[in-house]
N, C-alpha and C positions, 0 to 999 in steps of 0.2 A: 601409158603405153599399152597398146593392143597389138599383138603379133599373131597373124594367121599361121596355123601350123597344119600341114597336110601330110598324111601317111607317115613315112619314116621320120619326117621332121619332128613329129610328136615325140617319138622315142628319143631322138638325139637331144632335143631341147629339154624335155621334162624328165625323162628317166635317166639319161646319162649326165646331164648338166645340172639341172635344178634340184632334183630330189636328193642326190648325195650331198648337196650343200646345205641341207636343212640343219639349223643349229638349235632351234627351240621346239618346233613341232611340225609335223606333217600329217595332214588329214586327207584321207583317200576315201572317196565315195564312188561306188560302182555297182552295177547290177550283177555282173558276172565276174567270178574269179576262177582263173585256172593257173596252171603251173608256169607262170611267166618267168623267163630267164633273161638275164642281162649279160652283155658282152663285157668281160673284164679286161680284154686285150690279151689274155692268156688262156682264154676259154670262156665258158659260160657258167653262171651261177644263178640259183633261184633268187628272185626278188626278196624272198624272206631273209637271205643272207645280208642284203643291204639294210633291210628294216631292222634286223638284229643288231648290226653295227651302229645304226642310228640310236636305238634304244640304249645300247651299252655306253654310248657317248653322252647320254642325258637328254636325247630328243624324244618328246612325247609323240607317239604314233597312234592315230585313230584310223581304224579300217571299218567302214560302214558298207555293208553289201546286202543284196536282195536274196541270195540263195546260198545254200551250202557250197563251199568251194569244191572243185574237182578232186578226184582221188589222189592224184600226184601232189597237188598242193597240200592236202591234208597229211600225206606221208612225209613230205619235206618239212611241214610245220613242226613235227615232232623232233626234228633235228636241231631246232633252235629254242632250247628251253628258256632262254632269256625273254622270249616273246610271251610265254604263258606264265612266267614267274615274276616278271617286272610289272610294277604299277604304271609304268610309262607306256605300256601297250594295251590298247583296248580294241576288241573286235565285236561289232554289233551287227546283228542280222535284222533286217526289216524288209519283208517281202514286197513292200510298195516302192522301194528305192529303185529308180531307173536313171537317176542322175549319174553322170561321170564327171568327177571333179577331183583335182589334187590341189590342196592349199598348202603353201610352204611358208612358215614363219610369219604369216599375216602380211607378207610383203609382195606376194605374187601367187597367182592361181592359174591352173589350166581348167577349162571347161570345154567339153567336146563330146564326140560320139564314141570314143574308144573305151571299151571295158578293160578291166585289169586282166588281160589275157595276152598270150604270146602273139596272136594274130592282131590284137588291138594295140597294145603298148610294148610288146616285147621285141627282142632282137631277131625277129624272123626275117628271112630273105624278102626282098621287095616283091617277088612274084608269089609269095605265100601269105602276105599280110592282107588284112582287111583294108578297104578303102575308108579312111577316117579323116575327120576334120575337126578342128577346134581352135580355141584362142588361148594364148597366154596373156594375162593382163596384170597390171600393177596399179590400177586406179583405186585409191584409198577408199572412196565412198562405195564402190561396187564390192571391194573386198570385205568391207565391214558388213554389208548386207548379206553377202554369201556366207560369211563366217557365222553370223547370227542365225541364219537359216539352217546351216549344217549343225550348229550347236543345238538348235531346238530338236533336230532329228536325234542327235546323240543322247539328249536328255529325256527323250520319249514324250516330248510335249505334244506330238501329233497323235499319240496312242489313244487318248481318251475319246476322241471323235472318229476313230478309224472304223470304217465299215468292213474292213478285211481282217479284223481281229481274230475271227474264227480260224483263219488260215495262218496265223502268226505262231510259230513254234515257241517263241520266247519273248513276249511283250517287254519292250524296253522299260516302260514305266513301272513294271513290277520288279525290275532289277535294281532300280535306283532307290 
């Protein structure tokens, strides 16, 4: 199955429906991270609150991004100690990452243009959002290939030949 998602449909399908349903793992890859909020039906909460609940329920969360998150994200991050205390949450920085993907439980994935920001994936008003496009897919062969590629990023397998290493604040291969 391949489903085209445009603009607000990305938020509705991926952030509201799919991500909260993760039971084993959620891998999020993005170039940019800002203080993304989700609509709870009773107000808004930081995405970090959802990620924290997932980790508390035993879901492994990997967050791979290209640059340091915005200041409000960093401030809110400190409100969720389970994210920095749990072995189920990993945050990896790689300046070469430009991919935007969310993989859930190895059964489905979103790949598209949207960064992990309010304007890209958050609960912003339709007149304030970026114009975004992407696909949700559940094709087993494509999922396997995408997961292997993301896993190689996470493990730092690209670091040895990286010509941008001088710009990397924390080479992944030195962490493992």
